[in-house]
Structure formats: C-alpha cells, structure tokens
N, C-alpha and C positions, 0 to 999 in steps of 0.2 A: 286485554292489555296489548301493548305494542309488540311487534314481532321481535324475536331475539330472546336470549336467556337471561337478560339483565333488565332491571327496572331502576330508575333513578328516584331520588328522594321526593321531588315535587310530584312525580307521577303517583308514587305510592300514597302520598298525602291526599291526593285527589281520590284515590281508590278505596281508602279506608271505609269499611262497612260493606264493601262489595267483594272483598277477597279474604281468604284465610291467611293470617300472618303467623309464621312460626319463628320463634326465637331459639336458636340453637347455639348460643354462646358457649364456648368450650376452649380449653387450652390443652394441647398435647403435653404430657409430662408434668402436669400440675399447673399452678397459677390460680388466678381468681376463680372461685367456684361459680359456675353458670347460674344456678338457682339464686345465689345471693346477688349477683349482678342484675339478674332479671327483676328481683323484688325491689332493687334500688331504683330501677327505671327501665321501662320497655316501651316499644311502640304500642299505642293504644289498641286494645283488642287482641294483642298477640298472645299465643299460647307457648309455654316453654316446652321444649323437646330435648330430652337428655340423649347425647350421642352414644354413651356407653351402653345404655339399656334399651333404647328405642332404635338406634341406627346401626347397631352392631350386635353380634352374638358374643358370648364369652370367648376369651382368647384360648387358642389351642393349636392343634396341628394345621389348621386352616389359616393361621396368622393371628396377629394381635387384635385386629378388628374385622373378623369375618362378617359376611353379610348376615343380617338378622333373619331369624325365622320369619317366613312370610306372615304367619298368623300374628306374631308379636309386632311386626312392623305395621300391619293393617290395624291392629287394635290401638297402637300408639297414635297413628294418624287419625283414626276416628275419634279418639279421646281429645285430640287437639282441634277437632272440628272440621277435619278435611273431608270433602266430598269430591267425587270425580267431576261433577259439573260446576264446580266453583274454583276460580283461579286461586293459586297459592303463591305467596311471596315468602321467601326464607331469608333470614339475615343472621349474622353473628358479629363478633368483634375480634375476629382472628383472621383478618385479611380475606375473608370469604372461604376459608378452607373447610370449616364445619358446614357452612351453608351449602357449599358445592356438594358435599357428601349427601346431604338431605335432598338437594335438587336432583342429583343423579339417582338416588334410591326411588324417589317419587316417579321420575321418568322411567326407570327400569321396571317399576311395578305398574306402569300404564297410565299415570296421570297425564292428561293431555296439555295442561297449561300451568306450568310452574316456573317462577323466575327467582333470581337472586338479587337482593337489594345491593346495588353497586355502592361500595364504600361502607356498607353495614351500619351498625349502630353508631359508629363514630360520625359518619356523614349525617345521619339523622339528627344526632344531638348538636353537631356543629351548625346545622341549618336552623337551629332554634325551633324545631318541631316539638309538638307536645309529647309528654311522656306520662305513662301511668306507673304507679308504684304498687307494691304489695304482691300478694300471691297470684294475682291475675284474675281474668274474668271467668265466670262460669259459662263456658261455651256449650252450645248445643252439640251433642255428638254428631259426627259426620257419618257419611254412608260410603266412604271410599272402599272400593274392592281392589285388593292388590292382585295383579296378574303379572308375575315375573316374566321377564324376557322381552319387554318392549324396547329396551335400549341395548346396544351391543356390549358384550362382556366376553372376556377370555379367561381361560384357566391356565394353570402351570403347563399343561400339555399343549396349549395353543400358542404360547408366546413365541415359539420358534418359527411359526408360520406367518406371522404378521410382516408387513413390509417395513414398518417403522415402529420400534418399541421405545417409548419415551420414559425415561427415569425422571420423576419430578422432584427428587430430593436435592439438597444443597450439593454443590460440586465436590466438597471434601468428602461427603458420604459416598457419592457416586464413585469417586476415585479410590475409595477405600482408605483414605488418610485418617479419617475419624469416623467412629461409629458409636454414638452415645446411647443408643437404645438397643439395637439387636446384637446378638453374640458373634456374628460374622460380618466383616466389612467387605465392601466391594459392590459389584453390580451384576445383573444378569448379562451374560455374554451377548453382544450384538446390540445392546441398548444404547441409546444416545441420551444426553443429559440436557433437559430444559427445566431448571429450577423454577418453582412456582413464583419466585420473586420477579422473574422476567415478565410475568403476565400483567404486572401492575405498574402504574405510573407513580410519580412522587407523591401524588395526592391520595394514594391508597385505592384508587379506582382502577378498573381494568383498562388497559391500553386500547386505543381504537382498533377496529378490525384489521385495517390495513397494516398497522404495526405488528399485530399479532401474527398475521400471515407471513410477514417477513421473518419473524422469530422462528416459526415452525417450518417454513420453507427451507430455511438454512440447514435443518437436520433431515430434510427429505419428507417431512409430514405435509403432504399436499392433498388437495381435494382429489378423490379417486383412489388414493393409496389406502391400504388397510393399515390403520394406525391404532395402537393401544398404548395406554399409560399405566405406570405403576409407581409406587413410592415405598415407604416403609411398611405400612399396614393397610393401604387402600383408602385412606382418608384424604390426604393431600393430593393424591393423584387425580381425584375428581376435579381439583382446581385446574389442572392442565386440560382435562376433558372439557371443562366449561370454557376455558380460554379458546380451545380449538373450535368449539361450537360458535363462539363469538366471531372467530375468523372464518367461519363457513366450512369447517372441516369436521367431519364426523369421526369420532374416535371411541374405541372400546375401553373399558376399565378392566384391569386385572385386580380384582378385590383382595386376593390373598397377598399379593405384592411380595416384597423382599422377605418379610417375616415368615411367610409360608414357603417361599422358594428355598430358604436355607434350612427349613425344618427337615428336609430330605438331604442328607449329606452326600448323596450320589449326584446331586445337581451341580453343574459347574459354576464357578465364580470367577469373574474378571475384575481386575483392578487397573488403575491408571486412567489416562485421558481417552484412550481409544476404546471403541465399542468391543 
C-alpha cells in the first residue's frame, strides 16, 4: 500500500483480495449495534471486530477501555484473518475513532502495515462500491503474533514528563463544564486541547497533512517534541495520534486516559481553558 496511515476508497477497492479488511463499527455510549450494521452491509471480505471484547479489556481501575490482554488481542486478530505479512485496512462509521483504536493496537503490537480507510464505511457506500451482507465470510485464520511495545505509549506516571500532552475530548469536557461519562470533570494539569473534530474536514475525511501540522503546531506538538494524547478512555485519543501521524509527528497514547487518571483521587485535576 501507499505510504502513510490512511487509504482512500479507490485504492482499497483495487486492493481487495490482497489485504485483510477489519470492520470495527462502534458507537461510544450506545447507538446502532456494530454487528447489525455489519450484517446489513460491509466491505466485501471484511471481518467484524468488536471493540469492547477484542480491542479493550473489561473496565476497572485502569479505565473504561484498558488495553486488551495480549493473548486476547492476538486471538481476535487471528480469528479475523490477520497475519503479520499481509497488509490490514481498518474502517468504521464513527469518523474513524474506533478504526484508529484498532490501527494503534495493531501498530503497538508490531504489525508493520496497517491503514485506516479515510471516510470509513460512509465514504465506501457513497462511492457506490459493492457491499456484502450477512454474517460475513469464513476467513482463514491468520498467523499474527502480537509483540507489545512497537508503538509509543505512556502511563499515568509518565504524562508529566512529556513535552506536550494533548486532550482529544470536546472543549466543554476539557474545561470541565460538562462531563457526561466520567464522575469527575476537568483535565490533566498541563494538557492542551485538540478535539478530534479538528482532525477532519467537512467531508468527514482527515484534513491534509499541512493543515493538521498547523493545528498541532499551534499547541506546541511539533516533530521532535515528545507528544502524547489522551481522551476519556483511550479510544478517541488514538484519533489524535493518527492525525499526528498524518502530519508527520510521532505521538504516544495514554491508554488509561481520564477515566484511569481520576480513579486515583490523589491525582490533580484542572479546569478552565488553561493547561
């Protein structure tokens, strides 16, 4: 596949049969069920992957979506037909948020060639590309071996040492004005806010690299700086990590994110517009 973490619809259409395609449609906090949407129509040959069971461990002290156990993730990827020597394309219908989580996990566990379908299922359908229906294909199990640590990650103890800590949530959550999910409002002291909505254009696709560099340079996230991103539970933050990758800036993910941070009442909390 072409360089970069994204692939467009025409390119994926040409690659079908030579790549593993993963459908990770999901909605945070409810909404249409992924398996039902998948059965109603999906990219031909795609395997459905459930975010809650394959891309996260059960919620607890480590947050609402902790990293999955390595063996669980490896088994899920193999069941979906993923092998280390075969490129992978991931898509969703949630502006790329769930797809970015799967992209990051595959990268973190050592897969060398994984891309996100820019625009997701909506772009595929809007282009009039073919769709399969039903429970999906019987894919040959893959041979992917998960080796954690291939992509940068930070923990709660590390976030204070990064140069730029990016909060990917909506501004009202960052400021502490509204918190619809977690029991404490606010942000990690020192964090700057780049909501994932700023990563996309009006067409639902990622903005060009030059525009994304402007967005992140404005908060100090530049090439060479030690940058990390977090959100509520470590899912949507991967969207900022992906956007930073498009912009040519390497960033770490804080998987526990806000939901883990506030699990320890001794950790400080900031509110308002300032880091």
